[in-house]
mmCIF file of the N, C-alpha and C atoms, coordinates in Angstrom:
data_MODEL
# 
_entry.id   MODEL 
# 
loop_
_atom_site.group_PDB 
_atom_site.id 
_atom_site.type_symbol 
_atom_site.label_atom_id 
_atom_site.label_alt_id 
_atom_site.label_comp_id 
_atom_site.label_asym_id 
_atom_site.label_entity_id 
_atom_site.label_seq_id 
_atom_site.pdbx_PDB_ins_code 
_atom_site.Cartn_x 
_atom_site.Cartn_y 
_atom_site.Cartn_z 
_atom_site.occupancy 
_atom_site.B_iso_or_equiv 
_atom_site.pdbx_formal_charge 
_atom_site.auth_seq_id 
_atom_site.auth_comp_id 
_atom_site.auth_asym_id 
_atom_site.auth_atom_id 
_atom_site.pdbx_PDB_model_num 
ATOM 1   N N  . MET A 1 1  ? 0.967   -1.031 -0.011 1.00 0.00 ? 1  MET A N  1 
ATOM 2   C CA . MET A 1 1  ? 0.303   -0.187 -0.001 1.00 0.00 ? 1  MET A CA 1 
ATOM 3   C C  . MET A 1 1  ? 1.156   1.068  -0.173 1.00 0.00 ? 1  MET A C  1 
ATOM 4   N N  . ARG A 1 2  ? 0.653   2.370  -0.939 1.00 0.00 ? 2  ARG A N  1 
ATOM 5   C CA . ARG A 1 2  ? 1.435   3.397  -1.033 1.00 0.00 ? 2  ARG A CA 1 
ATOM 6   C C  . ARG A 1 2  ? 0.458   4.504  -0.340 1.00 0.00 ? 2  ARG A C  1 
ATOM 7   N N  . ILE A 1 3  ? 1.080   5.030  0.722  1.00 0.00 ? 3  ILE A N  1 
ATOM 8   C CA . ILE A 1 3  ? 0.528   6.369  1.543  1.00 0.00 ? 3  ILE A CA 1 
ATOM 9   C C  . ILE A 1 3  ? 1.201   7.803  1.371  1.00 0.00 ? 3  ILE A C  1 
ATOM 10  N N  . ASP A 1 4  ? 0.489   8.595  0.318  1.00 0.00 ? 4  ASP A N  1 
ATOM 11  C CA . ASP A 1 4  ? 1.018   10.026 0.821  1.00 0.00 ? 4  ASP A CA 1 
ATOM 12  C C  . ASP A 1 4  ? 0.273   10.628 1.601  1.00 0.00 ? 4  ASP A C  1 
ATOM 13  N N  . CYS A 1 5  ? 0.851   11.262 2.516  1.00 0.00 ? 5  CYS A N  1 
ATOM 14  C CA . CYS A 1 5  ? 0.017   12.089 3.752  1.00 0.00 ? 5  CYS A CA 1 
ATOM 15  C C  . CYS A 1 5  ? -0.436  13.172 3.068  1.00 0.00 ? 5  CYS A C  1 
ATOM 16  N N  . GLN A 1 6  ? 0.163   13.681 2.362  1.00 0.00 ? 6  GLN A N  1 
ATOM 17  C CA . GLN A 1 6  ? -0.258  15.162 1.947  1.00 0.00 ? 6  GLN A CA 1 
ATOM 18  C C  . GLN A 1 6  ? -1.939  14.999 0.795  1.00 0.00 ? 6  GLN A C  1 
ATOM 19  N N  . GLU A 1 7  ? -1.986  13.773 0.231  1.00 0.00 ? 7  GLU A N  1 
ATOM 20  C CA . GLU A 1 7  ? -2.922  13.389 -0.356 1.00 0.00 ? 7  GLU A CA 1 
ATOM 21  C C  . GLU A 1 7  ? -4.203  12.898 0.564  1.00 0.00 ? 7  GLU A C  1 
ATOM 22  N N  . CYS A 1 8  ? -4.088  12.852 1.777  1.00 0.00 ? 8  CYS A N  1 
ATOM 23  C CA . CYS A 1 8  ? -4.844  12.370 2.519  1.00 0.00 ? 8  CYS A CA 1 
ATOM 24  C C  . CYS A 1 8  ? -6.009  13.271 3.021  1.00 0.00 ? 8  CYS A C  1 
ATOM 25  N N  . SER A 1 9  ? -7.528  13.111 3.283  1.00 0.00 ? 9  SER A N  1 
ATOM 26  C CA . SER A 1 9  ? -8.280  14.361 3.656  1.00 0.00 ? 9  SER A CA 1 
ATOM 27  C C  . SER A 1 9  ? -7.986  14.280 5.300  1.00 0.00 ? 9  SER A C  1 
ATOM 28  N N  . MET A 1 10 ? -7.489  13.565 5.741  1.00 0.00 ? 10 MET A N  1 
ATOM 29  C CA . MET A 1 10 ? -6.988  13.921 7.480  1.00 0.00 ? 10 MET A CA 1 
ATOM 30  C C  . MET A 1 10 ? -5.829  14.559 7.601  1.00 0.00 ? 10 MET A C  1 
ATOM 31  N N  . TYR A 1 11 ? -5.124  15.191 6.556  1.00 0.00 ? 11 TYR A N  1 
ATOM 32  C CA . TYR A 1 11 ? -3.680  15.484 6.473  1.00 0.00 ? 11 TYR A CA 1 
ATOM 33  C C  . TYR A 1 11 ? -3.857  17.179 7.508  1.00 0.00 ? 11 TYR A C  1 
ATOM 34  N N  . GLN A 1 12 ? -2.837  17.052 8.415  1.00 0.00 ? 12 GLN A N  1 
ATOM 35  C CA . GLN A 1 12 ? -2.690  18.116 9.222  1.00 0.00 ? 12 GLN A CA 1 
ATOM 36  C C  . GLN A 1 12 ? -3.932  18.444 10.080 1.00 0.00 ? 12 GLN A C  1 
ATOM 37  N N  . THR A 1 13 ? -4.403  17.028 10.461 1.00 0.00 ? 13 THR A N  1 
ATOM 38  C CA . THR A 1 13 ? -5.830  17.388 11.288 1.00 0.00 ? 13 THR A CA 1 
ATOM 39  C C  . THR A 1 13 ? -5.632  16.825 12.542 1.00 0.00 ? 13 THR A C  1 
ATOM 40  N N  . SER A 1 14 ? -6.796  16.605 13.483 1.00 0.00 ? 14 SER A N  1 
ATOM 41  C CA . SER A 1 14 ? -6.438  15.997 14.921 1.00 0.00 ? 14 SER A CA 1 
ATOM 42  C C  . SER A 1 14 ? -6.481  14.363 14.241 1.00 0.00 ? 14 SER A C  1 
ATOM 43  N N  . HIS A 1 15 ? -7.024  14.075 13.309 1.00 0.00 ? 15 HIS A N  1 
ATOM 44  C CA . HIS A 1 15 ? -7.060  12.588 12.984 1.00 0.00 ? 15 HIS A CA 1 
ATOM 45  C C  . HIS A 1 15 ? -5.559  12.197 12.467 1.00 0.00 ? 15 HIS A C  1 
ATOM 46  N N  . CYS A 1 16 ? -5.097  13.493 11.999 1.00 0.00 ? 16 CYS A N  1 
ATOM 47  C CA . CYS A 1 16 ? -3.613  12.868 11.221 1.00 0.00 ? 16 CYS A CA 1 
ATOM 48  C C  . CYS A 1 16 ? -2.495  12.487 12.798 1.00 0.00 ? 16 CYS A C  1 
ATOM 49  N N  . ASP A 1 17 ? -2.628  13.129 13.796 1.00 0.00 ? 17 ASP A N  1 
ATOM 50  C CA . ASP A 1 17 ? -2.068  13.232 15.103 1.00 0.00 ? 17 ASP A CA 1 
ATOM 51  C C  . ASP A 1 17 ? -2.282  11.593 15.470 1.00 0.00 ? 17 ASP A C  1 
ATOM 52  N N  . ASP A 1 18 ? -3.585  10.922 15.196 1.00 0.00 ? 18 ASP A N  1 
ATOM 53  C CA . ASP A 1 18 ? -3.670  9.726  16.101 1.00 0.00 ? 18 ASP A CA 1 
ATOM 54  C C  . ASP A 1 18 ? -3.653  8.754  14.728 1.00 0.00 ? 18 ASP A C  1 
ATOM 55  N N  . CYS A 1 19 ? -2.937  8.762  13.513 1.00 0.00 ? 19 CYS A N  1 
ATOM 56  C CA . CYS A 1 19 ? -2.943  7.967  12.823 1.00 0.00 ? 19 CYS A CA 1 
ATOM 57  C C  . CYS A 1 19 ? -1.350  6.851  12.612 1.00 0.00 ? 19 CYS A C  1 
ATOM 58  N N  . LEU A 1 20 ? -1.646  5.734  12.402 1.00 0.00 ? 20 LEU A N  1 
ATOM 59  C CA . LEU A 1 20 ? -0.701  4.738  12.159 1.00 0.00 ? 20 LEU A CA 1 
ATOM 60  C C  . LEU A 1 20 ? 0.782   5.309  11.745 1.00 0.00 ? 20 LEU A C  1 
ATOM 61  N N  . VAL A 1 21 ? 0.636   5.773  10.457 1.00 0.00 ? 21 VAL A N  1 
ATOM 62  C CA . VAL A 1 21 ? 1.781   6.603  9.803  1.00 0.00 ? 21 VAL A CA 1 
ATOM 63  C C  . VAL A 1 21 ? 2.501   7.365  10.656 1.00 0.00 ? 21 VAL A C  1 
ATOM 64  N N  . THR A 1 22 ? 1.685   8.134  11.289 1.00 0.00 ? 22 THR A N  1 
ATOM 65  C CA . THR A 1 22 ? 2.272   9.623  11.981 1.00 0.00 ? 22 THR A CA 1 
ATOM 66  C C  . THR A 1 22 ? 2.959   8.853  13.189 1.00 0.00 ? 22 THR A C  1 
ATOM 67  N N  . ALA A 1 23 ? 2.372   7.931  14.042 1.00 0.00 ? 23 ALA A N  1 
ATOM 68  C CA . ALA A 1 23 ? 2.806   7.470  14.725 1.00 0.00 ? 23 ALA A CA 1 
ATOM 69  C C  . ALA A 1 23 ? 3.842   6.769  14.910 1.00 0.00 ? 23 ALA A C  1 
ATOM 70  N N  . LEU A 1 24 ? 4.111   5.880  13.852 1.00 0.00 ? 24 LEU A N  1 
ATOM 71  C CA . LEU A 1 24 ? 5.206   5.147  13.666 1.00 0.00 ? 24 LEU A CA 1 
ATOM 72  C C  . LEU A 1 24 ? 6.789   5.917  12.960 1.00 0.00 ? 24 LEU A C  1 
ATOM 73  N N  . LEU A 1 25 ? 5.994   6.800  11.713 1.00 0.00 ? 25 LEU A N  1 
ATOM 74  C CA . LEU A 1 25 ? 7.249   7.705  11.176 1.00 0.00 ? 25 LEU A CA 1 
ATOM 75  C C  . LEU A 1 25 ? 7.151   9.195  11.495 1.00 0.00 ? 25 LEU A C  1 
ATOM 76  N N  . HIS A 1 26 ? 6.477   9.643  12.611 1.00 0.00 ? 26 HIS A N  1 
ATOM 77  C CA . HIS A 1 26 ? 6.568   11.251 13.157 1.00 0.00 ? 26 HIS A CA 1 
ATOM 78  C C  . HIS A 1 26 ? 6.586   12.177 11.908 1.00 0.00 ? 26 HIS A C  1 
ATOM 79  N N  . PRO A 1 27 ? 5.676   12.445 11.451 1.00 0.00 ? 27 PRO A N  1 
ATOM 80  C CA . PRO A 1 27 ? 5.060   11.948 10.140 1.00 0.00 ? 27 PRO A CA 1 
ATOM 81  C C  . PRO A 1 27 ? 6.037   12.082 9.082  1.00 0.00 ? 27 PRO A C  1 
ATOM 82  N N  . PRO A 1 28 ? 5.818   11.011 7.948  1.00 0.00 ? 28 PRO A N  1 
ATOM 83  C CA . PRO A 1 28 ? 6.737   11.009 6.909  1.00 0.00 ? 28 PRO A CA 1 
ATOM 84  C C  . PRO A 1 28 ? 6.851   12.316 6.061  1.00 0.00 ? 28 PRO A C  1 
ATOM 85  N N  . ASP A 1 29 ? 8.226   12.332 5.576  1.00 0.00 ? 29 ASP A N  1 
ATOM 86  C CA . ASP A 1 29 ? 8.633   13.283 4.454  1.00 0.00 ? 29 ASP A CA 1 
ATOM 87  C C  . ASP A 1 29 ? 8.007   12.971 3.149  1.00 0.00 ? 29 ASP A C  1 
ATOM 88  N N  . ASP A 1 30 ? 7.759   11.708 2.997  1.00 0.00 ? 30 ASP A N  1 
ATOM 89  C CA . ASP A 1 30 ? 7.641   11.247 1.565  1.00 0.00 ? 30 ASP A CA 1 
ATOM 90  C C  . ASP A 1 30 ? 6.774   10.186 1.647  1.00 0.00 ? 30 ASP A C  1 
ATOM 91  N N  . ILE A 1 31 ? 6.365   9.675  0.493  1.00 0.00 ? 31 ILE A N  1 
ATOM 92  C CA . ILE A 1 31 ? 5.576   8.684  0.364  1.00 0.00 ? 31 ILE A CA 1 
ATOM 93  C C  . ILE A 1 31 ? 5.747   7.011  1.046  1.00 0.00 ? 31 ILE A C  1 
ATOM 94  N N  . VAL A 1 32 ? 5.018   6.677  1.927  1.00 0.00 ? 32 VAL A N  1 
ATOM 95  C CA . VAL A 1 32 ? 4.972   5.642  2.631  1.00 0.00 ? 32 VAL A CA 1 
ATOM 96  C C  . VAL A 1 32 ? 4.869   4.329  2.008  1.00 0.00 ? 32 VAL A C  1 
ATOM 97  N N  . GLU A 1 33 ? 5.480   3.263  1.656  1.00 0.00 ? 33 GLU A N  1 
ATOM 98  C CA . GLU A 1 33 ? 4.736   1.837  1.253  1.00 0.00 ? 33 GLU A CA 1 
ATOM 99  C C  . GLU A 1 33 ? 5.155   0.775  2.537  1.00 0.00 ? 33 GLU A C  1 
ATOM 100 N N  . ILE A 1 34 ? 3.790   0.425  2.675  1.00 0.00 ? 34 ILE A N  1 
ATOM 101 C CA . ILE A 1 34 ? 3.565   -0.589 3.647  1.00 0.00 ? 34 ILE A CA 1 
ATOM 102 C C  . ILE A 1 34 ? 3.208   -1.941 3.019  1.00 0.00 ? 34 ILE A C  1 
ATOM 103 N N  . ASP A 1 35 ? 4.123   -3.018 3.188  1.00 0.00 ? 35 ASP A N  1 
ATOM 104 C CA . ASP A 1 35 ? 3.968   -4.292 2.608  1.00 0.00 ? 35 ASP A CA 1 
ATOM 105 C C  . ASP A 1 35 ? 2.666   -4.908 3.237  1.00 0.00 ? 35 ASP A C  1 
ATOM 106 N N  . ASP A 1 36 ? 1.768   -5.474 1.673  1.00 0.00 ? 36 ASP A N  1 
ATOM 107 C CA . ASP A 1 36 ? 0.500   -6.207 2.373  1.00 0.00 ? 36 ASP A CA 1 
ATOM 108 C C  . ASP A 1 36 ? 0.888   -7.323 3.245  1.00 0.00 ? 36 ASP A C  1 
ATOM 109 N N  . GLU A 1 37 ? 2.138   -7.791 3.294  1.00 0.00 ? 37 GLU A N  1 
ATOM 110 C CA . GLU A 1 37 ? 2.292   -8.857 4.265  1.00 0.00 ? 37 GLU A CA 1 
ATOM 111 C C  . GLU A 1 37 ? 2.520   -8.654 6.236  1.00 0.00 ? 37 GLU A C  1 
ATOM 112 N N  . LEU A 1 38 ? 2.360   -7.451 5.723  1.00 0.00 ? 38 LEU A N  1 
ATOM 113 C CA . LEU A 1 38 ? 2.270   -6.851 7.381  1.00 0.00 ? 38 LEU A CA 1 
ATOM 114 C C  . LEU A 1 38 ? 1.121   -6.772 7.856  1.00 0.00 ? 38 LEU A C  1 
ATOM 115 N N  . ASP A 1 39 ? -0.064  -6.878 6.783  1.00 0.00 ? 39 ASP A N  1 
ATOM 116 C CA . ASP A 1 39 ? -1.155  -6.271 7.722  1.00 0.00 ? 39 ASP A CA 1 
ATOM 117 C C  . ASP A 1 39 ? -1.877  -7.010 8.769  1.00 0.00 ? 39 ASP A C  1 
ATOM 118 N N  . PRO A 1 40 ? -1.682  -8.440 8.703  1.00 0.00 ? 40 PRO A N  1 
ATOM 119 C CA . PRO A 1 40 ? -2.038  -9.203 9.857  1.00 0.00 ? 40 PRO A CA 1 
ATOM 120 C C  . PRO A 1 40 ? -1.297  -8.718 11.051 1.00 0.00 ? 40 PRO A C  1 
ATOM 121 N N  . GLN A 1 41 ? -0.326  -8.193 11.038 1.00 0.00 ? 41 GLN A N  1 
ATOM 122 C CA . GLN A 1 41 ? 0.433   -8.017 12.318 1.00 0.00 ? 41 GLN A CA 1 
ATOM 123 C C  . GLN A 1 41 ? 0.052   -6.327 12.823 1.00 0.00 ? 41 GLN A C  1 
ATOM 124 N N  . LEU A 1 42 ? -0.076  -5.615 11.721 1.00 0.00 ? 42 LEU A N  1 
ATOM 125 C CA . LEU A 1 42 ? -0.482  -4.450 12.290 1.00 0.00 ? 42 LEU A CA 1 
ATOM 126 C C  . LEU A 1 42 ? -1.849  -4.261 12.740 1.00 0.00 ? 42 LEU A C  1 
ATOM 127 N N  . GLN A 1 43 ? -3.018  -5.106 12.048 1.00 0.00 ? 43 GLN A N  1 
ATOM 128 C CA . GLN A 1 43 ? -3.999  -5.373 12.216 1.00 0.00 ? 43 GLN A CA 1 
ATOM 129 C C  . GLN A 1 43 ? -4.300  -6.014 14.212 1.00 0.00 ? 43 GLN A C  1 
ATOM 130 N N  . ALA A 1 44 ? -3.279  -6.849 14.376 1.00 0.00 ? 44 ALA A N  1 
ATOM 131 C CA . ALA A 1 44 ? -3.106  -7.428 15.751 1.00 0.00 ? 44 ALA A CA 1 
ATOM 132 C C  . ALA A 1 44 ? -2.894  -6.356 16.514 1.00 0.00 ? 44 ALA A C  1 
ATOM 133 N N  . LEU A 1 45 ? -2.010  -5.770 16.352 1.00 0.00 ? 45 LEU A N  1 
ATOM 134 C CA . LEU A 1 45 ? -1.643  -4.491 17.127 1.00 0.00 ? 45 LEU A CA 1 
ATOM 135 C C  . LEU A 1 45 ? -2.412  -3.392 17.356 1.00 0.00 ? 45 LEU A C  1 
ATOM 136 N N  . THR A 1 46 ? -3.193  -2.993 16.145 1.00 0.00 ? 46 THR A N  1 
ATOM 137 C CA . THR A 1 46 ? -4.224  -1.996 16.506 1.00 0.00 ? 46 THR A CA 1 
ATOM 138 C C  . THR A 1 46 ? -5.541  -2.610 17.087 1.00 0.00 ? 46 THR A C  1 
ATOM 139 N N  . GLY A 1 47 ? -5.739  -3.959 17.214 1.00 0.00 ? 47 GLY A N  1 
ATOM 140 C CA . GLY A 1 47 ? -7.066  -4.421 17.601 1.00 0.00 ? 47 GLY A CA 1 
ATOM 141 C C  . GLY A 1 47 ? -6.478  -4.353 19.301 1.00 0.00 ? 47 GLY A C  1 
ATOM 142 N N  . ALA A 1 48 ? -5.403  -4.937 19.396 1.00 0.00 ? 48 ALA A N  1 
ATOM 143 C CA . ALA A 1 48 ? -4.976  -5.041 21.181 1.00 0.00 ? 48 ALA A CA 1 
ATOM 144 C C  . ALA A 1 48 ? -4.684  -3.209 21.653 1.00 0.00 ? 48 ALA A C  1 
ATOM 145 N N  . GLY A 1 49 ? -4.767  -2.261 20.597 1.00 0.00 ? 49 GLY A N  1 
ATOM 146 C CA . GLY A 1 49 ? -4.686  -0.936 21.455 1.00 0.00 ? 49 GLY A CA 1 
ATOM 147 C C  . GLY A 1 49 ? -3.235  -0.516 21.378 1.00 0.00 ? 49 GLY A C  1 
ATOM 148 N N  . LEU A 1 50 ? -2.786  -1.365 20.895 1.00 0.00 ? 50 LEU A N  1 
ATOM 149 C CA . LEU A 1 50 ? -0.915  -0.966 20.845 1.00 0.00 ? 50 LEU A CA 1 
ATOM 150 C C  . LEU A 1 50 ? -0.503  0.361  19.967 1.00 0.00 ? 50 LEU A C  1 
ATOM 151 N N  . ILE A 1 51 ? -1.125  0.128  18.878 1.00 0.00 ? 51 ILE A N  1 
ATOM 152 C CA . ILE A 1 51 ? -0.753  1.363  17.767 1.00 0.00 ? 51 ILE A CA 1 
ATOM 153 C C  . ILE A 1 51 ? -2.107  1.647  17.165 1.00 0.00 ? 51 ILE A C  1 
ATOM 154 N N  . PRO A 1 52 ? -2.206  2.977  16.826 1.00 0.00 ? 52 PRO A N  1 
ATOM 155 C CA . PRO A 1 52 ? -3.372  3.538  16.327 1.00 0.00 ? 52 PRO A CA 1 
ATOM 156 C C  . PRO A 1 52 ? -3.365  2.924  15.058 1.00 0.00 ? 52 PRO A C  1 
ATOM 157 N N  . VAL A 1 53 ? -4.616  2.997  14.566 1.00 0.00 ? 53 VAL A N  1 
ATOM 158 C CA . VAL A 1 53 ? -5.304  2.504  13.137 1.00 0.00 ? 53 VAL A CA 1 
ATOM 159 C C  . VAL A 1 53 ? -4.541  3.557  12.121 1.00 0.00 ? 53 VAL A C  1 
ATOM 160 N N  . LEU A 1 54 ? -4.699  2.691  10.882 1.00 0.00 ? 54 LEU A N  1 
ATOM 161 C CA . LEU A 1 54 ? -4.580  3.787  9.471  1.00 0.00 ? 54 LEU A CA 1 
ATOM 162 C C  . LEU A 1 54 ? -5.460  4.488  9.508  1.00 0.00 ? 54 LEU A C  1 
ATOM 163 N N  . ARG A 1 55 ? -5.544  5.938  9.465  1.00 0.00 ? 55 ARG A N  1 
ATOM 164 C CA . ARG A 1 55 ? -6.749  6.870  9.082  1.00 0.00 ? 55 ARG A CA 1 
ATOM 165 C C  . ARG A 1 55 ? -6.831  7.633  7.393  1.00 0.00 ? 55 ARG A C  1 
ATOM 166 N N  . PHE A 1 56 ? -5.855  6.952  7.069  1.00 0.00 ? 56 PHE A N  1 
ATOM 167 C CA . PHE A 1 56 ? -5.537  7.369  5.625  1.00 0.00 ? 56 PHE A CA 1 
ATOM 168 C C  . PHE A 1 56 ? -7.026  7.440  4.830  1.00 0.00 ? 56 PHE A C  1 
ATOM 169 N N  . ARG A 1 57 ? -7.331  8.573  4.203  1.00 0.00 ? 57 ARG A N  1 
ATOM 170 C CA . ARG A 1 57 ? -8.715  8.511  3.549  1.00 0.00 ? 57 ARG A CA 1 
ATOM 171 C C  . ARG A 1 57 ? -8.203  9.442  2.278  1.00 0.00 ? 57 ARG A C  1 
ATOM 172 N N  . PRO A 1 58 ? -8.146  9.020  0.872  1.00 0.00 ? 58 PRO A N  1 
ATOM 173 C CA . PRO A 1 58 ? -7.927  9.500  -0.131 1.00 0.00 ? 58 PRO A CA 1 
ATOM 174 C C  . PRO A 1 58 ? -8.652  10.976 -0.280 1.00 0.00 ? 58 PRO A C  1 
ATOM 175 N N  . ARG A 1 59 ? -8.233  12.180 -0.483 1.00 0.00 ? 59 ARG A N  1 
ATOM 176 C CA . ARG A 1 59 ? -8.817  13.221 -0.747 1.00 0.00 ? 59 ARG A CA 1 
ATOM 177 C C  . ARG A 1 59 ? -9.551  13.165 -2.037 1.00 0.00 ? 59 ARG A C  1 
ATOM 178 N N  . ALA A 1 60 ? -10.731 13.550 -2.137 1.00 0.00 ? 60 ALA A N  1 
ATOM 179 C CA . ALA A 1 60 ? -11.588 13.683 -3.439 1.00 0.00 ? 60 ALA A CA 1 
ATOM 180 C C  . ALA A 1 60 ? -10.953 14.645 -4.615 1.00 0.00 ? 60 ALA A C  1 
ATOM 181 N N  . PRO A 1 61 ? -11.223 14.356 -5.799 1.00 0.00 ? 61 PRO A N  1 
ATOM 182 C CA . PRO A 1 61 ? -10.499 15.217 -6.570 1.00 0.00 ? 61 PRO A CA 1 
ATOM 183 C C  . PRO A 1 61 ? -10.932 16.738 -6.347 1.00 0.00 ? 61 PRO A C  1 
ATOM 184 N N  . ASP A 1 62 ? -11.851 17.063 -5.943 1.00 0.00 ? 62 ASP A N  1 
ATOM 185 C CA . ASP A 1 62 ? -12.448 18.198 -6.034 1.00 0.00 ? 62 ASP A CA 1 
ATOM 186 C C  . ASP A 1 62 ? -12.376 19.012 -4.543 1.00 0.00 ? 62 ASP A C  1 
ATOM 187 N N  . GLU A 1 63 ? -11.620 18.153 -3.520 1.00 0.00 ? 63 GLU A N  1 
ATOM 188 C CA . GLU A 1 63 ? -11.555 18.538 -2.231 1.00 0.00 ? 63 GLU A CA 1 
ATOM 189 C C  . GLU A 1 63 ? -9.954  19.345 -2.151 1.00 0.00 ? 63 GLU A C  1 
ATOM 190 N N  . ALA A 1 64 ? -10.250 20.478 -1.755 1.00 0.00 ? 64 ALA A N  1 
ATOM 191 C CA . ALA A 1 64 ? -8.965  21.733 -1.380 1.00 0.00 ? 64 ALA A CA 1 
ATOM 192 C C  . ALA A 1 64 ? -7.922  20.695 -0.784 1.00 0.00 ? 64 ALA A C  1 
ATOM 193 N N  . PRO A 1 65 ? -6.423  20.796 -0.740 1.00 0.00 ? 65 PRO A N  1 
ATOM 194 C CA . PRO A 1 65 ? -5.583  20.496 0.254  1.00 0.00 ? 65 PRO A CA 1 
ATOM 195 C C  . PRO A 1 65 ? -5.711  21.154 1.452  1.00 0.00 ? 65 PRO A C  1 
ATOM 196 N N  . PRO A 1 66 ? -5.406  20.683 2.790  1.00 0.00 ? 66 PRO A N  1 
ATOM 197 C CA . PRO A 1 66 ? -5.386  21.613 4.054  1.00 0.00 ? 66 PRO A CA 1 
ATOM 198 C C  . PRO A 1 66 ? -4.611  22.777 3.995  1.00 0.00 ? 66 PRO A C  1 
ATOM 199 N N  . GLY A 1 67 ? -5.183  23.831 4.081  1.00 0.00 ? 67 GLY A N  1 
ATOM 200 C CA . GLY A 1 67 ? -4.425  25.022 4.313  1.00 0.00 ? 67 GLY A CA 1 
ATOM 201 C C  . GLY A 1 67 ? -4.508  26.021 3.075  1.00 0.00 ? 67 GLY A C  1 
ATOM 202 N N  . ASP A 1 68 ? -5.158  25.356 2.050  1.00 0.00 ? 68 ASP A N  1 
ATOM 203 C CA . ASP A 1 68 ? -5.408  25.916 0.976  1.00 0.00 ? 68 ASP A CA 1 
ATOM 204 C C  . ASP A 1 68 ? -6.310  26.977 0.639  1.00 0.00 ? 68 ASP A C  1 
ATOM 205 N N  . LEU A 1 69 ? -6.029  28.099 0.808  1.00 0.00 ? 69 LEU A N  1 
ATOM 206 C CA . LEU A 1 69 ? -7.206  29.266 0.795  1.00 0.00 ? 69 LEU A CA 1 
ATOM 207 C C  . LEU A 1 69 ? -7.568  29.727 -0.602 1.00 0.00 ? 69 LEU A C  1 
ATOM 208 N N  . ALA A 1 70 ? -7.165  29.217 -1.786 1.00 0.00 ? 70 ALA A N  1 
ATOM 209 C CA . ALA A 1 70 ? -7.464  29.776 -2.980 1.00 0.00 ? 70 ALA A CA 1 
ATOM 210 C C  . ALA A 1 70 ? -8.989  29.398 -3.371 1.00 0.00 ? 70 ALA A C  1 
ATOM 211 N N  . GLY A 1 71 ? -9.742  28.205 -2.826 1.00 0.00 ? 71 GLY A N  1 
ATOM 212 C CA . GLY A 1 71 ? -11.296 28.306 -2.925 1.00 0.00 ? 71 GLY A CA 1 
ATOM 213 C C  . GLY A 1 71 ? -12.135 28.873 -2.167 1.00 0.00 ? 71 GLY A C  1 
ATOM 214 N N  . THR A 1 72 ? -11.598 29.409 -0.928 1.00 0.00 ? 72 THR A N  1 
ATOM 215 C CA . THR A 1 72 ? -12.588 30.351 -0.181 1.00 0.00 ? 72 THR A CA 1 
ATOM 216 C C  . THR A 1 72 ? -12.685 31.685 -0.737 1.00 0.00 ? 72 THR A C  1 
ATOM 217 N N  . ALA A 1 73 ? -13.836 32.299 -0.643 1.00 0.00 ? 73 ALA A N  1 
ATOM 218 C CA . ALA A 1 73 ? -13.843 33.743 -0.909 1.00 0.00 ? 73 ALA A CA 1 
ATOM 219 C C  . ALA A 1 73 ? -14.157 34.338 0.483  1.00 0.00 ? 73 ALA A C  1 
# 
């Protein structure tokens, strides 16, 4: 799975602060790749409450990036 935090609708929100990627990588500067083979282990750790869940949600094509004031009037 490829994750680009800047393409997430949760980027730079309180949800971002409680995301698996931010918790493990403080947030990353680049695209993150999580191997699908790690999914069962990550699910076990999140299920036990040891790490946060992945909160990545792709931003809709018409959704402005966080902090973008170009679309406001």
